[in-house]
LUMMARVO-805131 format. One line per 2 residues: number of its first residue (from 1); for each residue x, y, z of C-alpha. Coordinates in steps of 0.5 Angstrom, whole numbers. Layout:
N
NUM) X Y Z  ...;
***
This chain:
533
1) -47 -12 34  -48 -10 27;
3) -46 -5 22  -50 -3 16;
5) -44 1 12  -45 2 5;
7) -41 -3 1  -36 -2 -5;
9) -39 -4 -12  -35 -9 -16;
11) -30 -4 -19  -30 2 -14;
13) -23 3 -12  -22 2 -4;
15) -19 8 -1  -16 8 6;
17) -13 14 10  -8 9 13;
19) -5 7 7  -5 10 0;
21) -3 7 -6  4 9 -8;
23) 6 3 -13  3 -1 -19;
25) 2 -7 -14  -2 -3 -9;
27) -6 1 -15  -8 -6 -17;
29) -10 -9 -10  -14 -3 -8;
31) -18 -3 -15  -15 3 -18;
33) -12 0 -24  -14 -5 -29;
35) -8 -5 -34  -7 -4 -41;
37) -5 -9 -46  1 -8 -50;
39) 3 -14 -54  9 -14 -59;
41) 10 -20 -64  16 -22 -67;
43) 19 -19 -74  18 -26 -77;
45) 11 -26 -75  10 -19 -78;
47) 9 -23 -85  2 -26 -83;
49) -5 -22 -82  -12 -22 -84;
51) -12 -29 -88  -19 -32 -91;
53) -16 -39 -94  -16 -46 -91;
55) -10 -48 -88  -4 -50 -92;
57) 1 -55 -91  9 -55 -90;
59) 12 -59 -96  15 -66 -94;
61) 23 -63 -94  21 -57 -90;
63) 17 -61 -85  23 -66 -84;
65) 28 -60 -83  23 -57 -78;
67) 22 -64 -74  29 -66 -74;
69) 34 -60 -74  29 -55 -71;
71) 26 -59 -65  19 -58 -68;
73) 15 -53 -65  14 -52 -58;
75) 8 -56 -56  4 -58 -49;
77) 7 -64 -46  5 -62 -39;
79) -2 -60 -36  -5 -53 -37;
81) -3 -49 -31  -7 -43 -29;
83) -6 -38 -23  -11 -33 -20;
85) -7 -27 -17  -12 -24 -12;
87) -8 -17 -11  -9 -14 -4;
89) -10 -20 1  -16 -24 0;
91) -19 -28 5  -18 -36 3;
93) -19 -39 10  -25 -41 14;
95) -30 -37 10  -28 -40 3;
97) -24 -46 4  -24 -49 11;
99) -17 -50 14  -17 -54 20;
101) -11 -57 26  -7 -62 25;
103) -12 -67 23  -14 -64 17;
105) -19 -59 14  -25 -62 19;
107) -20 -62 25  -24 -56 27;
109) -22 -49 30  -25 -46 36;
111) -30 -41 35  -26 -35 36;
113) -21 -38 31  -27 -38 26;
115) -29 -31 28  -22 -28 26;
117) -24 -32 20  -30 -28 19;
119) -35 -33 21  -40 -32 27;
121) -42 -37 32  -48 -40 28;
123) -44 -41 22  -38 -45 24;
125) -37 -51 20  -38 -56 27;
127) -45 -53 28  -49 -59 27;
129) -56 -60 25  -60 -62 31;
131) -64 -68 27  -59 -71 23;
133) -52 -69 27  -49 -67 20;
135) -45 -61 20  -49 -55 16;
137) -43 -51 13  -38 -56 10;
139) -39 -57 2  -34 -63 -1;
141) -37 -63 -8  -31 -61 -11;
143) -27 -66 -6  -23 -60 -3;
145) -28 -58 3  -31 -51 3;
147) -35 -47 7  -42 -48 4;
149) -43 -41 4  -36 -39 1;
151) -37 -34 -5  -31 -37 -9;
153) -35 -44 -8  -42 -40 -11;
155) -38 -37 -16  -35 -44 -19;
157) -41 -48 -18  -45 -43 -22;
159) -40 -44 -28  -40 -52 -27;
161) -44 -58 -30  -45 -64 -25;
163) -40 -68 -29  -35 -63 -29;
165) -35 -62 -21  -35 -70 -20;
167) -28 -70 -24  -25 -64 -19;
169) -21 -65 -13  -16 -60 -9;
171) -11 -58 -3  -10 -52 1;
173) -4 -50 4  -4 -45 10;
175) 2 -40 9  3 -33 11;
177) 5 -28 7  6 -21 8;
179) 0 -16 7  0 -10 1;
181) 7 -11 -1  11 -13 -8;
183) 16 -17 -3  12 -24 -4;
185) 15 -28 -9  8 -32 -10;
187) 8 -33 -17  10 -40 -20;
189) 10 -40 -27  17 -40 -28;
191) 18 -46 -24  12 -49 -29;
193) 17 -48 -35  23 -51 -31;
195) 18 -57 -30  17 -58 -37;
197) 12 -53 -39  12 -50 -46;
199) 7 -47 -51  6 -48 -58;
201) 6 -40 -59  8 -37 -53;
203) 11 -40 -47  8 -36 -41;
205) 2 -31 -41  0 -26 -36;
207) -5 -21 -35  0 -16 -32;
209) 6 -13 -35  10 -15 -30;
211) 16 -20 -30  12 -25 -27;
213) 6 -23 -31  2 -22 -24;
215) 1 -17 -18  6 -21 -14;
217) 13 -23 -16  16 -30 -18;
219) 22 -33 -14  29 -30 -16;
221) 32 -37 -17  27 -39 -22;
223) 26 -33 -27  29 -34 -34;
225) 28 -27 -38  28 -31 -44;
227) 21 -34 -43  18 -27 -39;
229) 11 -28 -40  7 -24 -45;
231) 2 -19 -43  -5 -22 -45;
233) -12 -19 -42  -16 -18 -48;
235) -18 -22 -54  -15 -18 -59;
237) -8 -19 -55  -10 -27 -57;
239) -11 -26 -64  -5 -21 -64;
241) 0 -26 -63  0 -28 -70;
243) -4 -22 -73  1 -17 -75;
245) 3 -15 -82  1 -16 -89;
247) 3 -22 -93  -3 -26 -92;
249) -7 -20 -93  -4 -20 -100;
251) -3 -27 -102  -7 -33 -100;
253) -5 -37 -94  -2 -43 -98;
255) 2 -38 -102  4 -35 -96;
257) 7 -41 -94  10 -43 -100;
259) 14 -36 -100  16 -37 -93;
261) 19 -44 -95  22 -41 -101;
263) 26 -36 -97  28 -42 -93;
265) 31 -45 -99  34 -39 -102;
267) 37 -38 -95  40 -45 -94;
269) 43 -45 -101  47 -38 -99;
271) 49 -41 -92  52 -47 -95;
273) 57 -43 -99  59 -38 -94;
275) 63 -37 -88  59 -33 -82;
277) 66 -32 -79  63 -33 -73;
279) 65 -38 -68  59 -44 -68;
281) 58 -42 -75  53 -48 -75;
283) 49 -46 -69  48 -39 -73;
285) 46 -42 -79  41 -47 -76;
287) 38 -41 -72  37 -37 -79;
289) 34 -43 -82  30 -45 -77;
291) 27 -38 -76  24 -38 -83;
293) 22 -45 -82  18 -44 -76;
295) 15 -38 -79  12 -42 -85;
297) 10 -47 -80  6 -41 -76;
299) 3 -39 -82  1 -46 -84;
301) -3 -47 -77  -5 -40 -75;
303) -5 -37 -81  -12 -35 -79;
305) -12 -31 -72  -19 -31 -72;
307) -19 -38 -70  -15 -36 -63;
309) -21 -31 -62  -24 -33 -55;
311) -30 -29 -57  -31 -33 -63;
313) -30 -40 -59  -37 -42 -57;
315) -35 -46 -51  -32 -40 -48;
317) -37 -34 -50  -44 -35 -53;
319) -51 -38 -51  -48 -44 -49;
321) -41 -42 -47  -38 -41 -40;
323) -39 -34 -41  -45 -30 -44;
325) -44 -25 -49  -47 -20 -44;
327) -42 -22 -39  -36 -22 -44;
329) -37 -15 -47  -39 -12 -40;
331) -34 -15 -35  -27 -14 -37;
333) -25 -19 -31  -29 -24 -36;
335) -26 -22 -42  -19 -23 -39;
337) -20 -30 -36  -23 -32 -43;
339) -17 -30 -46  -12 -33 -41;
341) -16 -39 -41  -16 -40 -49;
343) -9 -40 -49  -7 -44 -44;
345) -12 -50 -44  -11 -51 -51;
347) -4 -51 -51  -2 -45 -54;
349) 2 -43 -48  4 -47 -42;
351) 2 -43 -36  -2 -36 -35;
353) -3 -31 -29  -10 -28 -28;
355) -9 -22 -24  -15 -19 -21;
357) -15 -13 -17  -19 -10 -11;
359) -18 -15 -6  -15 -11 -1;
361) -23 -11 2  -22 -9 9;
363) -27 -4 9  -31 -5 15;
365) -37 -9 12  -37 -16 9;
367) -41 -15 3  -35 -11 -1;
369) -31 -17 -1  -37 -22 -2;
371) -38 -19 -8  -31 -19 -11;
373) -30 -27 -8  -36 -29 -12;
375) -34 -26 -19  -27 -29 -18;
377) -30 -36 -17  -34 -35 -23;
379) -28 -34 -27  -25 -40 -23;
381) -31 -44 -25  -30 -42 -32;
383) -23 -44 -33  -25 -51 -30;
385) -31 -52 -34  -28 -50 -41;
387) -22 -55 -39  -28 -60 -39;
389) -31 -58 -45  -24 -59 -49;
391) -23 -65 -45  -16 -62 -42;
393) -14 -63 -35  -12 -57 -31;
395) -9 -55 -25  -11 -48 -22;
397) -8 -45 -17  -11 -39 -12;
399) -6 -34 -8  -6 -27 -5;
401) -1 -23 -2  -3 -23 5;
403) -10 -24 8  -16 -20 13;
405) -19 -21 19  -25 -20 23;
407) -26 -17 30  -33 -20 31;
409) -38 -15 28  -43 -18 23;
411) -46 -15 17  -53 -16 16;
413) -54 -13 10  -57 -17 4;
415) -50 -19 1  -46 -19 8;
417) -51 -25 10  -49 -24 17;
419) -42 -26 17  -36 -22 20;
421) -34 -15 17  -27 -15 15;
423) -23 -10 19  -16 -10 17;
425) -10 -14 14  -7 -20 18;
427) -2 -24 15  -3 -30 20;
429) -10 -32 17  -7 -33 10;
431) -7 -39 6  -7 -41 -2;
433) -10 -47 -5  -11 -51 -12;
435) -16 -55 -16  -14 -60 -21;
437) -19 -62 -26  -18 -69 -29;
439) -22 -71 -35  -22 -79 -33;
441) -24 -79 -26  -23 -74 -20;
443) -15 -74 -18  -14 -79 -12;
445) -11 -76 -6  -4 -80 -3;
447) -5 -84 3  -8 -91 5;
449) -13 -89 9  -18 -83 10;
451) -14 -80 16  -8 -80 12;
453) -11 -77 6  -14 -71 10;
455) -6 -70 11  -5 -69 4;
457) -11 -65 2  -9 -60 8;
459) -1 -59 7  0 -56 14;
461) -5 -53 19  -7 -48 23;
463) -7 -46 31  -14 -47 34;
465) -14 -39 34  -14 -39 27;
467) -7 -37 25  -2 -41 21;
469) 2 -46 25  9 -43 22;
471) 12 -50 24  7 -54 20;
473) 10 -54 13  16 -51 10;
475) 11 -47 6  8 -44 12;
477) 13 -39 13  17 -38 7;
479) 13 -36 0  19 -38 -4;
481) 18 -45 -1  10 -45 -2;
483) 12 -44 -9  17 -50 -9;
485) 11 -54 -6  6 -52 -12;
487) 11 -54 -17  13 -60 -13;
489) 5 -62 -14  5 -60 -21;
491) 11 -65 -22  7 -70 -18;
493) 1 -70 -23  6 -72 -28;
495) 9 -78 -24  15 -74 -25;
497) 16 -71 -17  23 -75 -17;
499) 26 -70 -22  24 -65 -17;
501) 31 -65 -14  35 -65 -21;
503) 31 -59 -23  31 -55 -17;
505) 38 -57 -14  38 -51 -9;
507) 31 -52 -6  29 -52 1;
509) 23 -58 1  28 -63 5;
511) 29 -70 3  25 -75 -2;
513) 21 -78 4  19 -71 7;
515) 17 -68 0  12 -74 0;
517) 8 -71 6  8 -64 1;
519) 5 -68 -5  -3 -68 -5;
521) -5 -73 -11  -3 -79 -14;
523) -1 -78 -21  -6 -77 -27;
525) -1 -78 -32  6 -82 -33;
527) 11 -77 -35  7 -73 -41;
529) 0 -72 -43  0 -78 -48;
531) 1 -83 -43  -5 -82 -38;
533) -6 -86 -32;
***
């Protein structure tokens, strides 16, 4: 049977009679809210704005105090991490990333299982070419196996060069999560910070003004209010991180640095002759000293905020950028993605969440979801390609709250392409996945044989019916443990997975041997970015 219902345009809200939006998260999931930006700079940062001079340089004595007493400026010593939060319950398994049974991605499900995941019988991955015997619908050019007609894949490949694609690998984690609810602690960014992630300007950023920076929550055990994500979803937010105040507009950048150093020296003299009457007097004095020194260093290195502007980065925006000027100016999702990518991949922030709304797309057609998946794929691909151009590694994680299912009817419209319509929500078909870009070479899966490697590329498995086997991994039926699994894999890329138990003493992933089964890749860095494998 076929259906020819009118599909929803990319930014058209999704309205349902059976569940109306009542919260911020449901407004985002149904595409009714894109969010507004609000970024506040610290009081010290209020001294720097509108510079037009070349960078100054800290005096030697001040630089020495900065490094020896103040711990230097936070710097990126971990792989940049970006997660995509597709709000509403997007399809991941089957029609996008292949998820199989116990043997891995290519241990194929039944025809009925794939039908539930939106694939009709003539598009299931095990259908073979009559002449070659090869499967027609399996694409492994990114290491991780996608359905060849995946719109995530199509969007990613639009943005990637062949050299970039050859250095990407990934893994999928079949895991249930609740549909249309904020009670899914999916977001791993606080865990990335615990694992050592930090940035030169801010620790974490996110495109939503929530505690997690995204649509879904973060695990309560990982939340640290001191590093709550700064909201960034447009280019002015990025430049605004240092563009607040008048001093550099009145003085040259070099003079501004000199003024800040003078303030430090005067304050240091005063502090040397006064008792603050506060316990831990030395700590208080160091905080005051370091505040001025770090402000001077920020003026030195980021005195021209236009150097942070995504729109002014030719690798991001322009004729040769990952986004054209028209794409960047006409689609807010592209500007949002470019803004987060600029901060994270350049090390100004350790990790960022890009929330994309409108993924509650069980609209009784297939075209609505296909168009939104395609745009999400373009944003994912842009991040990966930008990392390649900057010569930086990237771990990119994609998740959604819940998932969808098909009842077997197909949409034969141009955009539906004969695939199953999305009929309703179904948490049983859910999954998350991550991709790793390594500038040197494609990350190597753990395991001594192809069969063993297949079990590391798919962490857990699905039943023949297309449902998650909830006993297949700790992550399969517990979103908190799904986040822990993602952070474990982040640490493993740095050869630091042995530190997991110390960093997360209350974890639920079992002992070292069992945790090894949850790790996808061999390390690509020994401890830090300065020690490549």
